[in-house]
N, C-alpha and C positions, 0 to 999 in steps of 0.2 A: 147352564144356569145363568139366568139374567142378572142384571144389576139395577138397583134403584139409583138412578142418576139425577133425574130432574128434581132438584130441591126447590124449584119455583112453584110447584103445585101447592094448593091450599088444602090442608087436611082438616081445616076447621079448628075451632077452639077446643081446649081441653074441657070436657064435661065429666065431673066425677061420677063414678058408677057405684052401685051398692056393694059390689064385691071387690072394690079397690084395696081393701085391707087384707085380702087373701095373700098368704105367704107363698111366693113362687120359688125363690132361691133360699133354701133353708140354711145353707152354710153362711151366707152373708146377710140373711134376714132382709131380703128385698121383696117388696110387695108388688102386686099387679098394678096398683095405682102409681107407684114410683116409676115403673117401666113405662106406663102409658104417658105420664107427665113428661118423662125424658124424651119420648118420641115427639111430643108437641113442643118441646123446647129445642128441637132440631137434631137430636141424635137419631139418625135413621139407619145406621148399620149396626150389626151385632158387635163389632169391635168397639164402636163408640159407646154403645150401651154398657158393654163390659167394663170399659175403662172408667166411665162416669159413675156407675152404680156398683161396680165390683161383682155383678151377677156372673156366676160361673167361674169365679176366681177363688172359691173356698176350697175346702178339703177334697170335694168330689170333682173339681175342675169342670163343672158344667154337665157332668154325666147325668145328673138328676133333673136339672132345670133348663138346659139349653133349648130343647124342643118347645117347652112352654113359653120361654122368653121370645123365641123366634115367632111363634104363633101370635103372641100378643102384639109384637111389633108389626107383623104383616097385617093383622086385622086393623090396627090403627092407621096404617098407610094405605089400606085398601088394595093390597097386592097379595099374590100367592106367596107362601113361605119359601117356595122354590126360587123366587126372585131375589131373596136375600142371601148374600154370601155369608157362610158360617164364620164365626170367630175362630181364631187359632185354638185348637184343643191340645191339652197336655195330659199326660198320664197322671193319675192321682199319686201324690207323694206324701211321705211321712218322714219326720225328722229321724235321723240315724246317728248313733254315737260314733265319734271319730275312730274309736278303737276297732269298730267293725271294718272300716275301710283299711285300717292298718293290719288287718288279719291277726290281731292280737287275740289271745284267748279271752273269751267272754265268760265272766262268772255266772253261774246258773242261779 
């Protein structure tokens, strides 16, 4: 897997597109336009995009949107999605009551 290293390349100015209001990350309500704008603002890795916009940090942990985000970033940079390193993925989590961890009897 390659890496996008050369940050000196000019990807051109951000030009709004008609579908920029399309919701890509439903958990964090991140739109395609926000992702495209972040790339033009200098966030070129999946980890940077994730930290800046919180895409992929919701309940599904990117299980729904990570491929879409990667495709948008790659398209804006003019590279193959395979050239972008994936962001760290985590399993989907839900809050659990402490009594479950303590093996206490749970009321039905």
